[in-house]
GUMAR-367534 format. One record per residue (C-alpha): z, x, y; residue number from 1. Coordinates in nm, 3 decimals. Each point is the difference from the previous one (the first is absolute). Layout:
REM GUMAR-367534
[[Z; X; Y]; NUM],
...
//
This chain:
REM GUMAR-367534
[[-20.586; 1.312; -17.385]; 1],
[[0.220; 0.300; -0.138]; 2],
[[0.383; -0.034; 0.073]; 3],
[[0.118; 0.278; 0.265]; 4],
[[0.175; 0.244; -0.209]; 5],
[[0.230; 0.055; 0.290]; 6],
[[0.143; -0.344; -0.098]; 7],
[[0.059; 0.088; -0.344]; 8],
[[0.379; -0.117; 0.061]; 9],
[[0.107; -0.267; 0.216]; 10],
[[0.364; -0.178; 0.018]; 11],
[[-0.023; -0.364; -0.026]; 12],
[[0.314; -0.192; 0.062]; 13],
[[0.200; 0.306; -0.063]; 14],
[[-0.164; 0.064; -0.319]; 15],
[[-0.241; 0.326; 0.022]; 16],
[[-0.332; -0.060; -0.208]; 17],
[[-0.176; 0.284; -0.120]; 18],
[[-0.380; 0.025; -0.122]; 19],
[[0.019; 0.297; -0.167]; 20],
[[0.024; 0.019; -0.418]; 21],
[[0.300; -0.132; -0.144]; 22],
[[0.181; -0.016; -0.362]; 23],
[[0.201; -0.318; -0.094]; 24],
[[0.241; 0.069; -0.264]; 25],
[[-0.056; -0.224; -0.305]; 26],
[[-0.370; -0.018; 0.059]; 27],
[[-0.334; 0.161; -0.108]; 28],
[[-0.359; -0.049; 0.081]; 29],
[[-0.322; 0.094; -0.151]; 30],
[[-0.376; -0.031; 0.108]; 31],
[[-0.319; -0.002; -0.190]; 32],
[[-0.378; -0.045; 0.048]; 33],
[[-0.140; -0.240; -0.219]; 34],
[[-0.345; -0.030; 0.168]; 35],
[[0.007; -0.404; -0.041]; 36],
[[-0.178; 0.001; 0.380]; 37],
[[0.079; 0.334; 0.198]; 38],
[[-0.146; 0.325; -0.124]; 39],
[[0.194; 0.357; 0.028]; 40],
[[0.309; -0.161; 0.133]; 41],
[[0.315; -0.154; -0.128]; 42],
[[0.015; -0.377; -0.049]; 43],
[[0.305; -0.030; -0.190]; 44],
[[0.383; -0.020; 0.084]; 45],
[[0.313; -0.027; -0.204]; 46],
[[0.392; -0.053; 0.115]; 47],
[[0.240; 0.002; -0.244]; 48],
[[0.353; -0.019; -0.008]; 49],
[[0.205; 0.250; -0.187]; 50],
[[0.262; -0.288; -0.110]; 51],
[[-0.069; -0.108; -0.361]; 52],
[[0.062; -0.361; 0.091]; 53],
[[-0.185; 0.018; 0.320]; 54],
[[0.131; -0.055; 0.341]; 55],
[[0.045; -0.317; 0.231]; 56],
[[-0.342; -0.086; 0.183]; 57],
[[-0.110; -0.222; 0.257]; 58],
[[-0.344; -0.105; 0.122]; 59],
[[-0.177; -0.151; 0.298]; 60],
[[-0.374; -0.124; -0.030]; 61],
[[-0.287; -0.159; 0.157]; 62],
[[0.000; -0.334; 0.107]; 63],
[[-0.385; -0.034; -0.047]; 64],
[[-0.102; -0.297; -0.219]; 65],
[[-0.221; 0.207; -0.197]; 66],
[[0.266; 0.268; -0.102]; 67],
[[-0.115; 0.263; -0.229]; 68],
[[0.067; 0.030; -0.390]; 69],
[[0.282; 0.271; 0.045]; 70],
[[0.173; -0.184; 0.244]; 71],
[[0.032; -0.288; -0.222]; 72],
[[0.127; 0.247; -0.290]; 73],
[[0.226; 0.165; 0.238]; 74],
[[0.166; -0.332; 0.106]; 75],
[[0.059; -0.118; -0.345]; 76],
[[0.167; 0.329; -0.124]; 77],
[[0.192; 0.030; 0.313]; 78],
[[0.192; -0.328; -0.097]; 79],
[[0.307; 0.196; -0.169]; 80],
[[0.024; 0.233; 0.313]; 81],
[[-0.068; 0.333; -0.217]; 82],
[[-0.286; 0.252; -0.075]; 83],
[[-0.047; 0.322; -0.175]; 84],
[[-0.348; 0.126; 0.172]; 85],
[[-0.282; -0.132; 0.228]; 86],
[[-0.367; 0.105; -0.058]; 87],
[[-0.251; -0.044; 0.265]; 88],
[[-0.357; 0.051; 0.000]; 89],
[[-0.260; 0.056; 0.301]; 90],
[[-0.363; -0.090; 0.042]; 91],
[[0.025; -0.330; -0.218]; 92],
[[0.180; -0.284; 0.159]; 93],
[[0.028; -0.240; -0.350]; 94],
[[0.012; -0.281; 0.239]; 95],
[[-0.212; -0.335; -0.017]; 96],
[[-0.064; 0.108; -0.391]; 97],
[[0.145; -0.297; -0.176]; 98],
[[0.214; 0.001; -0.334]; 99],
[[-0.183; 0.296; -0.086]; 100],
[[0.101; 0.201; 0.283]; 101],
[[0.378; -0.121; -0.080]; 102],
[[-0.007; 0.120; -0.327]; 103],
[[-0.135; 0.307; 0.093]; 104],
[[0.271; 0.090; 0.236]; 105],
[[0.292; -0.107; -0.296]; 106],
[[-0.223; 0.175; -0.228]; 107],
[[0.067; 0.323; 0.256]; 108],
[[0.354; -0.067; 0.018]; 109],
[[0.022; 0.000; -0.380]; 110],
[[-0.172; 0.337; -0.019]; 111],
[[0.244; 0.138; 0.216]; 112],
[[0.300; -0.157; -0.177]; 113],
[[-0.107; 0.146; -0.364]; 114],
[[-0.040; 0.364; 0.127]; 115],
[[0.359; -0.037; 0.207]; 116],
[[0.136; -0.183; -0.294]; 117],
[[0.132; -0.291; 0.212]; 118],
[[-0.036; -0.371; 0.026]; 119],
[[-0.379; -0.119; 0.148]; 120],
[[0.166; -0.234; 0.268]; 121],
[[0.213; 0.327; 0.145]; 122],
[[-0.340; 0.125; 0.109]; 123],
[[-0.158; -0.089; 0.356]; 124],
[[-0.370; 0.021; 0.021]; 125],
[[-0.214; 0.056; 0.361]; 126],
[[-0.333; 0.029; 0.081]; 127],
[[-0.192; 0.021; 0.340]; 128],
[[-0.391; 0.047; 0.042]; 129],
[[-0.314; -0.256; -0.018]; 130],
[[0.095; -0.336; -0.069]; 131],
[[-0.188; -0.190; -0.288]; 132],
[[-0.057; 0.265; -0.227]; 133],
[[0.150; 0.047; -0.340]; 134],
[[0.259; 0.274; -0.050]; 135],
[[-0.087; 0.202; -0.298]; 136],
[[0.281; 0.091; -0.207]; 137],
[[-0.170; 0.239; -0.218]; 138],
[[0.029; 0.276; 0.240]; 139],
[[0.359; -0.095; 0.060]; 140],
[[0.104; 0.024; -0.364]; 141],
[[-0.166; 0.351; -0.007]; 142],
[[0.219; 0.108; 0.262]; 143],
[[0.309; -0.152; -0.031]; 144],
[[0.163; 0.293; -0.244]; 145],
[[-0.110; 0.225; 0.236]; 146],
[[0.185; -0.151; 0.279]; 147],
[[0.307; -0.026; -0.211]; 148],
[[-0.005; 0.340; -0.113]; 149],
[[-0.052; 0.131; 0.352]; 150],
[[0.271; -0.208; 0.178]; 151],
[[0.176; 0.239; 0.279]; 152],
[[0.249; -0.032; 0.242]; 153],
[[-0.202; 0.167; 0.287]; 154],
[[-0.319; -0.220; -0.010]; 155],
[[0.036; -0.267; 0.238]; 156],
[[-0.250; 0.155; 0.231]; 157],
[[-0.255; 0.003; -0.279]; 158],
[[0.064; -0.383; -0.089]; 159],
[[-0.051; -0.065; 0.353]; 160],
[[-0.338; 0.126; -0.006]; 161],
[[-0.093; -0.159; -0.308]; 162],
[[0.066; -0.348; 0.128]; 163],
[[-0.231; 0.038; 0.305]; 164],
[[-0.344; -0.166; 0.059]; 165],
[[-0.133; -0.001; 0.329]; 166],
[[0.317; 0.205; 0.124]; 167],
[[-0.040; 0.319; 0.200]; 168],
[[0.295; 0.143; -0.076]; 169],
[[0.318; -0.092; -0.245]; 170],
[[0.322; -0.163; 0.125]; 171],
[[0.342; 0.108; -0.084]; 172],
[[0.316; -0.050; 0.140]; 173],
[[0.387; 0.080; -0.092]; 174],
[[0.348; -0.004; 0.117]; 175],
[[0.359; 0.095; -0.121]; 176],
[[0.313; -0.173; 0.117]; 177],
[[0.361; 0.024; -0.132]; 178],
[[0.118; -0.292; -0.177]; 179],
[[0.354; -0.039; -0.118]; 180],
[[0.037; 0.370; 0.002]; 181],
[[-0.325; 0.064; -0.165]; 182],
[[-0.341; 0.118; 0.146]; 183],
[[-0.280; -0.234; -0.090]; 184],
[[-0.348; 0.047; -0.008]; 185],
[[-0.285; -0.295; 0.106]; 186],
[[-0.344; 0.116; -0.010]; 187],
[[-0.307; -0.145; -0.031]; 188],
[[-0.397; 0.013; -0.028]; 189],
[[-0.249; -0.233; 0.130]; 190],
[[-0.391; -0.086; 0.046]; 191],
[[-0.151; -0.237; 0.236]; 192],
[[-0.276; 0.081; 0.283]; 193],
[[-0.216; -0.320; -0.015]; 194],
[[0.071; -0.358; -0.080]; 195],
[[0.327; -0.005; 0.129]; 196],
[[0.180; -0.283; 0.172]; 197],
[[0.373; -0.167; -0.016]; 198],
[[0.099; -0.210; -0.302]; 199],
[[-0.024; 0.343; -0.160]; 200],
[[-0.238; 0.232; 0.201]; 201],
[[-0.489; 0.230; -0.423]; 202],
[[0.349; 0.176; -0.069]; 203],
[[0.207; 0.109; -0.247]; 204],
[[0.358; 0.134; 0.067]; 205],
[[0.248; 0.193; -0.256]; 206],
[[0.336; 0.081; 0.080]; 207],
[[0.271; 0.145; -0.183]; 208],
[[0.360; 0.088; 0.062]; 209],
[[0.285; 0.149; -0.193]; 210],
[[0.227; -0.240; 0.135]; 211],
[[0.178; -0.210; -0.213]; 212],
[[-0.069; -0.370; 0.138]; 213],
[[0.048; -0.352; -0.146]; 214],
[[-0.318; -0.197; -0.096]; 215],
[[0.114; -0.252; 0.295]; 216],
[[0.066; 0.270; 0.270]; 217],
[[-0.302; 0.190; -0.092]; 218],
[[-0.196; -0.331; 0.027]; 219],
[[0.145; -0.074; 0.323]; 220],
[[-0.088; 0.322; 0.196]; 221],
[[-0.372; 0.014; -0.193]; 222],
[[-0.066; -0.329; 0.171]; 223],
[[0.184; 0.080; 0.321]; 224],
[[-0.183; 0.332; 0.037]; 225],
[[-0.294; -0.168; -0.095]; 226],
[[0.002; -0.222; 0.287]; 227],
[[0.061; 0.263; 0.253]; 228],
[[-0.294; 0.243; -0.124]; 229],
[[-0.260; -0.134; -0.208]; 230],
[[0.020; -0.333; 0.154]; 231],
[[-0.033; 0.118; 0.336]; 232],
[[-0.306; 0.213; -0.028]; 233],
[[-0.383; -0.100; -0.007]; 234],
[[-0.323; 0.196; 0.042]; 235],
[[-0.221; -0.253; -0.045]; 236],
[[0.168; -0.330; -0.061]; 237],
[[-0.108; -0.024; -0.360]; 238],
[[0.243; -0.048; -0.271]; 239],
[[-0.047; 0.191; -0.324]; 240],
[[-0.042; -0.170; -0.350]; 241],
[[0.240; 0.289; -0.147]; 242],
[[0.244; 0.076; 0.258]; 243],
[[0.293; 0.142; -0.191]; 244],
[[0.351; 0.148; 0.109]; 245],
[[0.216; 0.070; -0.275]; 246],
[[0.349; 0.188; 0.049]; 247],
[[0.191; 0.180; -0.279]; 248],
[[0.374; 0.096; -0.011]; 249],
[[0.107; 0.208; -0.286]; 250],
[[0.387; 0.103; 0.069]; 251],
[[-0.048; 0.385; -0.044]; 252],
[[0.211; 0.049; 0.306]; 253],
[[0.311; -0.102; -0.150]; 254],
[[0.121; -0.258; 0.301]; 255],
[[0.183; -0.332; -0.120]; 256],
[[-0.265; -0.235; -0.058]; 257],
[[-0.082; -0.194; 0.349]; 258],
[[0.084; -0.371; -0.066]; 259],
[[0.097; -0.152; 0.354]; 260],
[[-0.303; -0.040; 0.205]; 261],
[[0.224; 0.001; 0.351]; 262],
[[0.217; 0.303; -0.134]; 263],
[[-0.025; 0.309; 0.243]; 264],
[[-0.135; 0.203; -0.329]; 265],
[[-0.291; -0.258; -0.041]; 266],
[[-0.074; -0.006; 0.359]; 267],
[[-0.042; 0.345; 0.004]; 268],
[[-0.210; 0.019; -0.262]; 269],
[[-0.218; -0.287; 0.095]; 270],
[[-0.020; 0.201; 0.357]; 271],
[[-0.172; 0.302; -0.222]; 272],
[[-0.232; -0.252; -0.222]; 273],
[[-0.094; -0.154; 0.331]; 274],
[[-0.064; 0.338; 0.182]; 275],
[[-0.217; 0.093; -0.305]; 276],
[[-0.198; -0.279; -0.003]; 277],
[[-0.094; -0.056; 0.372]; 278],
[[-0.108; 0.379; 0.015]; 279],
[[-0.236; -0.045; -0.299]; 280],
[[-0.115; -0.307; 0.164]; 281],
[[-0.087; 0.170; 0.327]; 282],
[[-0.161; 0.282; -0.187]; 283],
[[-0.197; -0.245; -0.166]; 284],
[[-0.135; -0.169; 0.350]; 285],
[[-0.075; 0.353; 0.108]; 286],
[[-0.208; 0.084; -0.250]; 287],
[[-0.168; -0.369; 0.064]; 288],
[[-0.375; 0.017; -0.095]; 289],
[[-0.179; 0.176; 0.293]; 290],
[[0.332; -0.001; 0.202]; 291],
[[0.031; 0.264; 0.296]; 292],
[[0.321; -0.191; 0.178]; 293],
[[0.311; -0.111; -0.134]; 294],
[[0.116; -0.334; 0.190]; 295],
[[0.343; -0.123; 0.059]; 296],
[[0.018; -0.374; 0.091]; 297],
[[0.333; -0.094; 0.131]; 298],
[[0.063; -0.371; 0.100]; 299],
[[0.316; -0.064; 0.150]; 300],
[[0.135; -0.323; 0.160]; 301],
[[-0.138; -0.284; -0.224]; 302],
[[0.187; -0.308; -0.103]; 303],
[[0.053; 0.147; -0.333]; 304],
[[-0.089; 0.269; -0.231]; 305],
[[-0.233; -0.223; -0.186]; 306],
[[-0.215; -0.047; 0.326]; 307],
[[0.037; 0.359; 0.111]; 308],
[[-0.155; 0.093; -0.322]; 309],
[[-0.304; -0.254; 0.044]; 310],
[[-0.074; 0.157; 0.336]; 311],
[[0.049; 0.351; -0.130]; 312],
[[-0.234; -0.024; -0.309]; 313],
[[-0.278; -0.181; 0.198]; 314],
[[-0.021; 0.281; 0.278]; 315],
[[0.020; 0.237; -0.321]; 316],
[[-0.273; -0.172; -0.168]; 317],
[[-0.228; -0.087; 0.298]; 318],
[[-0.333; 0.230; -0.052]; 319],
[[-0.035; -0.020; 0.382]; 320],
[[0.301; 0.116; 0.053]; 321],
[[-0.036; 0.289; -0.262]; 322],
[[-0.344; 0.122; 0.100]; 323],
[[0.136; 0.026; 0.383]; 324],
[[0.234; 0.252; -0.149]; 325],
[[-0.256; 0.161; -0.190]; 326],
[[-0.224; 0.038; 0.344]; 327],
[[0.280; 0.103; 0.211]; 328],
[[-0.008; -0.317; 0.210]; 329],
[[0.320; -0.115; 0.165]; 330],
[[-0.123; -0.341; -0.062]; 331],
[[0.323; -0.206; 0.062]; 332],
[[-0.177; -0.316; 0.014]; 333],
[[-0.099; 0.013; -0.365]; 334],
[[0.370; 0.020; -0.124]; 335],
[[0.125; -0.311; 0.265]; 336],
[[-0.283; -0.196; -0.151]; 337],
[[0.093; 0.073; -0.350]; 338],
[[0.366; -0.081; 0.071]; 339],
[[-0.107; -0.342; 0.142]; 340],
[[-0.191; -0.114; -0.280]; 341],
[[0.244; 0.100; -0.258]; 342],
[[0.132; -0.351; -0.035]; 343],
[[0.338; 0.064; 0.164]; 344],
[[0.113; -0.192; 0.317]; 345],
[[0.019; 0.243; 0.256]; 346],
[[0.011; 0.004; 0.391]; 347],
[[-0.252; 0.240; 0.147]; 348],
[[0.198; 0.037; 0.296]; 349],
[[0.318; 0.121; -0.178]; 350],
[[-0.228; 0.239; -0.191]; 351],
[[0.016; 0.383; 0.081]; 352],
[[-0.215; 0.283; -0.168]; 353],
[[0.080; 0.367; -0.020]; 354],
[[-0.207; 0.318; -0.125]; 355],
[[0.281; 0.220; -0.076]; 356],
[[0.215; -0.032; 0.296]; 357],
[[-0.297; -0.091; 0.236]; 358],
[[0.023; -0.385; 0.080]; 359],
[[-0.378; -0.137; 0.015]; 360],
[[0.043; -0.354; 0.041]; 361],
[[0.278; -0.205; 0.160]; 362],
[[0.074; -0.351; 0.086]; 363],
[[-0.325; -0.125; -0.098]; 364],
[[-0.205; 0.255; 0.176]; 365],
[[-0.098; 0.384; -0.051]; 366],
[[0.186; 0.291; 0.168]; 367],
[[-0.270; 0.117; 0.235]; 368],
[[-0.060; 0.322; 0.109]; 369],
[[-0.187; 0.354; -0.059]; 370],
[[0.300; 0.158; -0.086]; 371],
[[0.076; -0.267; -0.288]; 372],
[[-0.366; 0.014; -0.124]; 373],
[[0.007; 0.373; -0.037]; 374],
[[0.314; 0.011; -0.169]; 375],
[[-0.123; -0.262; -0.257]; 376],
[[-0.299; 0.191; -0.059]; 377],
[[0.207; 0.309; -0.087]; 378],
[[0.234; -0.207; -0.249]; 379],
[[-0.320; -0.104; -0.180]; 380],
[[-0.086; 0.336; -0.065]; 381],
[[0.336; 0.049; -0.170]; 382],
[[-0.022; 0.018; -0.455]; 383],
[[0.337; -0.187; 0.042]; 384],
[[0.035; -0.326; 0.245]; 385],
[[0.262; -0.252; 0.058]; 386],
[[-0.055; -0.344; 0.120]; 387],
[[0.259; -0.198; 0.112]; 388],
[[-0.041; -0.368; 0.075]; 389],
[[0.290; -0.215; 0.135]; 390],
[[-0.041; -0.347; -0.033]; 391],
[[0.277; -0.113; 0.239]; 392],
[[0.115; -0.300; -0.233]; 393],
[[0.289; 0.144; -0.190]; 394],
[[0.173; 0.278; -0.214]; 395],
[[-0.278; -0.008; -0.305]; 396],
[[-0.145; 0.337; -0.062]; 397],
[[-0.230; 0.139; -0.292]; 398],
[[-0.168; 0.340; -0.021]; 399],
[[-0.362; 0.035; -0.150]; 400],
[[-0.186; 0.349; -0.057]; 401],
[[-0.424; -0.029; -0.012]; 402],
[[-0.248; 0.266; 0.086]; 403],
[[-0.330; -0.021; 0.160]; 404],
[[-0.356; -0.084; -0.135]; 405],
[[-0.243; 0.256; -0.001]; 406],
[[-0.330; 0.036; -0.093]; 407],
[[0.115; 0.136; -0.325]; 408],
[[0.148; -0.326; -0.137]; 409],
[[-0.307; -0.158; 0.006]; 410],
[[-0.174; 0.317; -0.161]; 411],
[[0.274; 0.022; -0.290]; 412],
[[-0.015; -0.385; -0.072]; 413],
[[-0.356; -0.085; 0.024]; 414],
[[-0.052; 0.245; -0.316]; 415],
[[0.359; 0.013; -0.183]; 416],
[[-0.153; -0.103; -0.359]; 417],
[[-0.271; 0.251; 0.016]; 418],
//
């Protein structure tokens, strides 16, 4: 599903997010075609900080027990909270590849470090693609000098395309805010279309900013932003082995370093980062494999946020709910049934269900009438649909984003390795 061009700029919590091309002072990117799996397209992307000593870095990764080799390497290299570069490949996930796979990720970092003249552990690595295949380092070694030689400030869209697998469109987002009298830029790219579920939702996200931010502050807002974005979306309920979110802060904006998490400047930065992450996450759902609709599941009135999250994601992951949206069948029964099996204590007579602003279920029974049915059917024909489920139990709330299941989802995933 291609994002609507008219929605290329959105205001999220007082931050205007753009999906147009951007540049981030202090960072350069480059792409190359290694041919390791795909032919006739780029499949390597490199992001480099201009700062000789690197920059502040934070990461959030998959919770899948079968985490990929590059995830293991990134966790180790981020121990000091700094990084110089990120290299990512598409086509081969380097997951479930044992010690040999990990050594290949380490070797990839070493190749980049040697070419850049930096420490090996300051290079982060990421991979996406087929699980179980060993990553060929020969093609990477051949292309690393080309990557470094072609670094440019304006290559973010090319980088977004290079990391795509089943994605139909590249995903970019950026925002600018004033912090302590300095205009800072936050910009990022993402790939993800299928195998998308919370606990990082096969997903790669790279975000850079020219703000000067301490490790503690950057880590706080990275994790907070991930919780409200990539841990709030689902396409198919499958958590990938390779999910990686990396945020780099280079400091070229010249603002006083943000060290107080609760300070107003820190909060302003956090809002900008969070807005960019949310927009990228929504773009991932919009480009869900075979998706034709973006669906917002807004659960309110839960006893707590945890209960609201459980219900929202149970509804969002229900194949019956998702196929009803694809078929444009306003089947409210599938939604309340999914909520009822979520394992959360709720009282059916307290539950109210809305499609947009149309109430279709209240007090344990449907809201009847030909007008209601016709309006519900019209809503289900929309490309963007908001569902609100009020549990009537408390003040807990959570919003999840999902998409429909179409025939194409099965076609794409039935032949992914071929």
